[in-house]
N, C-alpha and C positions, 0 to 999 in steps of 0.2 A: 536423507536429505533434511536440511534445517531450514525453516521458513521464518523469518522475523518480519513482523509488520510493525512498523514505527508509525505513530499517528499524532496529529495534534490534537489535543483537547481530551476532554473525558467523555465517555458515553453517557448521558444524561438520562433518556429515555429507556424505561424498563425493557420495551419491545426490541430495541436494538441490542441492549445488553444479553437479552435471552437469545436472540438470533446469533450473535457472535457466540456465545456459550454452545449452542448447539452445533454451529461449524466447527468449532473447536473440538469437540467431542468426536465429531465425524473424521476431522482430519487426524486425530491422534493415532488411527492405524496406518496412515502413510506417511507421516513426516513428526519431526519435533518442530512444534509451533510456538513461538514466542510473541507475545502482543505487548509492545510497548507505547505507553501513553506519555507525551510530553505536555507540558502546561502549554496552553494557549495564552495569547496576550488580549484583554480587553481592547476593542476598537472602538475609540470614542467617536461618538455620533459627528459626521461632517469631517472626520480626519483629514488631514492634508496628505499630499503625495510622500513627503519628508517623514510624517508620523507613520505612514502604512510602512515604507521602507525599513525605519527603525524596527517597527513589530515584526516584519518578515526576518531581519536580522537576528533578532533575540530568538525567535522561534527557530531560525536556523541553526544557532548555536547549540540549542537543545538538542535537534535532532541528529547533527553531524557529531554531537557528543555520543551519541547512541550506537552509532554505526560503527561496526567492527572493521578492522582494517582489511580482512580477507574475505569479506563479505561481496557479492555481486549485487550492485545497488539498482533498483528498478524503481524510478519516480512515477508516480501516476500524475500525469500531466494532460490536459486537455488538447495540446499539440503535439502530444506523442504519436507513437505508432498504433494504429488500431489493428487488432487481431480478432479472428473469430475464436469460439472455444475451442475448436479443434488446432487453430492456429497456434494459441497459447500453449496447449499441450505439448505441440511439436518444438515449440520454443524452449519450454522447460526440459523436455527430453534431451534435446540437442544440448542445453547448459551442462546437464548432468553427464551426458556422453564426454563433453569436453573438459570434464573434471570438476565441475563447480559443484560444491557439497553444501553452499549457504547462500540462500537468496534473500535480500532484505527489500521488502516494498516499503516506500515511503508516501504516506498520505498527508498533505499539507492541510494548513487550516482554511479559514474563511477567505483569506486573501492569497491563497495558492503557497508556491515555494519560493524561497529566495534564491537567486542565481547561483548562489555557492553550493545550495544542496544539487541543484540541476547540473552543475558542474561536476560534482562528485559522483553522479548517477552513471552507471555504465549503460542503462537502456532509459527509455521514456516511452511509456504506456500509456494510451488513452481508452477508455473504456467507450467514449461518445463525444460527440461535439456538444452535447448538452452538459449543464452544470449541475452536479449533485450535490446535496448536503454531504460534508466531509464524514458525518456520522455514519450515514446510509452507505456511504463509498467503501468502508470498513466490512460491512455484511456482504456487499456486492462482490468485493475482492475475495473474500472468504469462500462464497459460494462458488466463484469461478476457480479458484485454487482446488476446492474440493472435486469440483466437475473435471478439472485437468487431471487429478491423479486417477478419477475413474476412467476417464478416456486412455491415459496412458498403460493401465492395468487391463484394458479391454473389458471393462465392468459396464453394466447398462447404465445410461443416465437419460434424464428427462431431454427431449430435444424440444 
């Protein structure tokens, strides 16, 4: 299984980078993981709706340019489907059984995802009704992917 995570912006804080490195190391025994960062756009103070739309479009162009044609795309969206950890494991296992060998998760920037990215997505996943910093979301996503593989393989995991 190949897992790609495309995210907007660079991880600036050392503690986020260290957490991502740890989960990358843990996941190496379960899948081929690829982490792709695309540049984020600076959002001017008091940006208009039109300016925000243009920012989302530019970020979307970068995201869409990194998605492989054969990938199953899962967009992280606050309005997406909510799954438990066991539900996420079941969903990923079903995809695998159906022949999916490459899943791409997409994490937007501060403004979220442009409709063109949502349209390209095969599935929208929500982790909560709450908003999380997009940098922290990478860590949460990788932890849940790791937990998913532990569940799928019948290995113990912290409940």
